[in-house]
TIVO-667762 format. One record per residue (C-alpha): residue number from 1; chain; x, y negated, z negated. Coordinates in nm, 3 decimals, decimal comma, m for minus. Layout:
N
+-----+-------+---------+---------+---------+
|   n | chain |      xx |      yy |      zz |
+-----+-------+---------+---------+---------+
| NUM |     A |       X |       Y |       Z |
...
+-----+-------+---------+---------+---------+
This chain:
120
+-----+-------+---------+---------+---------+
|   n | chain |      xx |      yy |      zz |
+-----+-------+---------+---------+---------+
|   1 |     A |  m7,786 |   0,298 |  m4,186 |
|   2 |     A |  m7,469 |   0,429 |  m4,024 |
|   3 |     A |  m7,287 |   0,529 |  m4,344 |
|   4 |     A |  m7,383 |   0,808 |  m4,581 |
|   5 |     A |  m7,300 |   0,744 |  m4,946 |
|   6 |     A |  m7,005 |   0,984 |  m4,922 |
|   7 |     A |  m6,871 |   0,825 |  m4,603 |
|   8 |     A |  m6,900 |   0,474 |  m4,752 |
|   9 |     A |  m6,721 |   0,587 |  m5,069 |
|  10 |     A |  m6,439 |   0,742 |  m4,866 |
|  11 |     A |  m6,389 |   0,429 |  m4,654 |
|  12 |     A |  m6,414 |   0,203 |  m4,958 |
|  13 |     A |  m6,148 |   0,397 |  m5,148 |
|  14 |     A |  m5,912 |   0,456 |  m4,855 |
|  15 |     A |  m5,923 |   0,099 |  m4,727 |
|  16 |     A |  m5,913 |  m0,087 |  m5,060 |
|  17 |     A |  m5,660 |  m0,370 |  m5,042 |
|  18 |     A |  m5,632 |  m0,353 |  m4,662 |
|  19 |     A |  m5,645 |  m0,646 |  m4,424 |
|  20 |     A |  m5,950 |  m0,698 |  m4,210 |
|  21 |     A |  m5,749 |  m0,581 |  m3,908 |
|  22 |     A |  m5,674 |  m0,253 |  m4,084 |
|  23 |     A |  m6,043 |  m0,208 |  m4,167 |
|  24 |     A |  m6,122 |  m0,263 |  m3,799 |
|  25 |     A |  m5,857 |  m0,011 |  m3,693 |
|  26 |     A |  m6,029 |   0,255 |  m3,907 |
|  27 |     A |  m6,333 |   0,234 |  m3,678 |
|  28 |     A |  m6,222 |   0,535 |  m3,473 |
|  29 |     A |  m6,435 |   0,818 |  m3,338 |
|  30 |     A |  m6,252 |   1,085 |  m3,538 |
|  31 |     A |  m6,326 |   0,902 |  m3,863 |
|  32 |     A |  m6,696 |   0,949 |  m3,787 |
|  33 |     A |  m6,671 |   1,310 |  m3,666 |
|  34 |     A |  m6,740 |   1,200 |  m3,310 |
|  35 |     A |  m6,574 |   1,258 |  m2,975 |
|  36 |     A |  m6,603 |   0,896 |  m2,862 |
|  37 |     A |  m6,707 |   0,562 |  m3,002 |
|  38 |     A |  m6,804 |   0,275 |  m2,773 |
|  39 |     A |  m6,689 |  m0,078 |  m2,847 |
|  40 |     A |  m7,045 |  m0,172 |  m2,944 |
|  41 |     A |  m7,064 |   0,123 |  m3,185 |
|  42 |     A |  m6,727 |   0,026 |  m3,334 |
|  43 |     A |  m6,857 |  m0,325 |  m3,397 |
|  44 |     A |  m7,176 |  m0,190 |  m3,555 |
|  45 |     A |  m6,982 |   0,043 |  m3,789 |
|  46 |     A |  m6,740 |  m0,237 |  m3,877 |
|  47 |     A |  m7,010 |  m0,493 |  m3,956 |
|  48 |     A |  m7,209 |  m0,244 |  m4,162 |
|  49 |     A |  m6,901 |  m0,150 |  m4,364 |
|  50 |     A |  m6,822 |  m0,518 |  m4,429 |
|  51 |     A |  m7,183 |  m0,571 |  m4,538 |
|  52 |     A |  m7,176 |  m0,268 |  m4,771 |
|  53 |     A |  m6,841 |  m0,368 |  m4,923 |
|  54 |     A |  m6,986 |  m0,712 |  m4,995 |
|  55 |     A |  m7,313 |  m0,568 |  m5,129 |
|  56 |     A |  m7,128 |  m0,350 |  m5,380 |
|  57 |     A |  m6,897 |  m0,632 |  m5,487 |
|  58 |     A |  m6,580 |  m0,482 |  m5,339 |
|  59 |     A |  m6,498 |  m0,776 |  m5,110 |
|  60 |     A |  m6,574 |  m1,136 |  m5,030 |
|  61 |     A |  m6,498 |  m1,316 |  m4,707 |
|  62 |     A |  m6,277 |  m1,624 |  m4,699 |
|  63 |     A |  m6,105 |  m1,865 |  m4,462 |
|  64 |     A |  m5,824 |  m2,111 |  m4,528 |
|  65 |     A |  m5,813 |  m2,030 |  m4,900 |
|  66 |     A |  m6,186 |  m2,084 |  m4,956 |
|  67 |     A |  m6,459 |  m1,824 |  m5,000 |
|  68 |     A |  m6,730 |  m1,839 |  m4,738 |
|  69 |     A |  m7,060 |  m1,984 |  m4,850 |
|  70 |     A |  m7,403 |  m1,831 |  m4,808 |
|  71 |     A |  m7,549 |  m1,492 |  m4,889 |
|  72 |     A |  m7,421 |  m1,163 |  m4,750 |
|  73 |     A |  m7,670 |  m1,153 |  m4,465 |
|  74 |     A |  m7,572 |  m1,504 |  m4,357 |
|  75 |     A |  m7,200 |  m1,424 |  m4,364 |
|  76 |     A |  m7,246 |  m1,103 |  m4,165 |
|  77 |     A |  m7,457 |  m1,299 |  m3,916 |
|  78 |     A |  m7,167 |  m1,545 |  m3,875 |
|  79 |     A |  m6,936 |  m1,254 |  m3,802 |
|  80 |     A |  m7,179 |  m1,092 |  m3,560 |
|  81 |     A |  m7,225 |  m1,419 |  m3,370 |
|  82 |     A |  m6,851 |  m1,487 |  m3,347 |
|  83 |     A |  m6,731 |  m1,133 |  m3,272 |
|  84 |     A |  m6,624 |  m1,076 |  m2,911 |
|  85 |     A |  m6,925 |  m0,930 |  m2,729 |
|  86 |     A |  m6,744 |  m0,688 |  m2,501 |
|  87 |     A |  m6,429 |  m0,480 |  m2,514 |
|  88 |     A |  m6,290 |  m0,689 |  m2,228 |
|  89 |     A |  m6,347 |  m1,008 |  m2,428 |
|  90 |     A |  m6,189 |  m0,840 |  m2,733 |
|  91 |     A |  m5,879 |  m0,750 |  m2,530 |
|  92 |     A |  m5,863 |  m1,099 |  m2,378 |
|  93 |     A |  m5,852 |  m1,241 |  m2,732 |
|  94 |     A |  m5,548 |  m1,023 |  m2,811 |
|  95 |     A |  m5,748 |  m0,768 |  m3,008 |
|  96 |     A |  m5,655 |  m0,767 |  m3,380 |
|  97 |     A |  m5,505 |  m1,116 |  m3,347 |
|  98 |     A |  m5,866 |  m1,242 |  m3,323 |
|  99 |     A |  m5,907 |  m1,184 |  m3,697 |
| 100 |     A |  m5,648 |  m1,458 |  m3,757 |
| 101 |     A |  m5,784 |  m1,695 |  m3,494 |
| 102 |     A |  m6,006 |  m1,995 |  m3,565 |
| 103 |     A |  m6,296 |  m1,817 |  m3,392 |
| 104 |     A |  m6,303 |  m1,555 |  m3,669 |
| 105 |     A |  m6,523 |  m1,658 |  m3,963 |
| 106 |     A |  m6,284 |  m1,520 |  m4,226 |
| 107 |     A |  m6,072 |  m1,247 |  m4,374 |
| 108 |     A |  m6,115 |  m1,012 |  m4,668 |
| 109 |     A |  m6,065 |  m1,085 |  m5,035 |
| 110 |     A |  m6,073 |  m0,760 |  m5,233 |
| 111 |     A |  m6,234 |  m0,790 |  m5,577 |
| 112 |     A |  m6,077 |  m0,548 |  m5,824 |
| 113 |     A |  m6,253 |  m0,405 |  m6,130 |
| 114 |     A |  m6,058 |  m0,640 |  m6,358 |
| 115 |     A |  m6,172 |  m0,941 |  m6,151 |
| 116 |     A |  m5,840 |  m0,989 |  m5,971 |
| 117 |     A |  m5,888 |  m1,130 |  m5,620 |
| 118 |     A |  m5,654 |  m0,976 |  m5,362 |
| 119 |     A |  m5,643 |  m1,220 |  m5,069 |
| 120 |     A |  m5,537 |  m1,031 |  m4,756 |
+-----+-------+---------+---------+---------+
């Protein structure tokens, strides 16, 4: 587990309502009290945060106006399989633009306490 309860809570509160690209951009070394963060570590932190946000009912994933099907593990597996494997591949896919490309399994829908779905 990469996130402590406090770190998860901080990210959850600070990023609420953000696009998936903004969530990705928060995966910086200084946000984890580290000097550096490799691309692979960034991906691991990102995927774990997405999984935790889904587990605690903060988000769902969706594409083309439809929520993704399957359980959390399945959806995270889809993301892991589709995510560019190297930083070079990430850059070749125009970085954050990848989240809006057909290769990306989906974006974030924030689920608010009152049930409102915030499609980002």
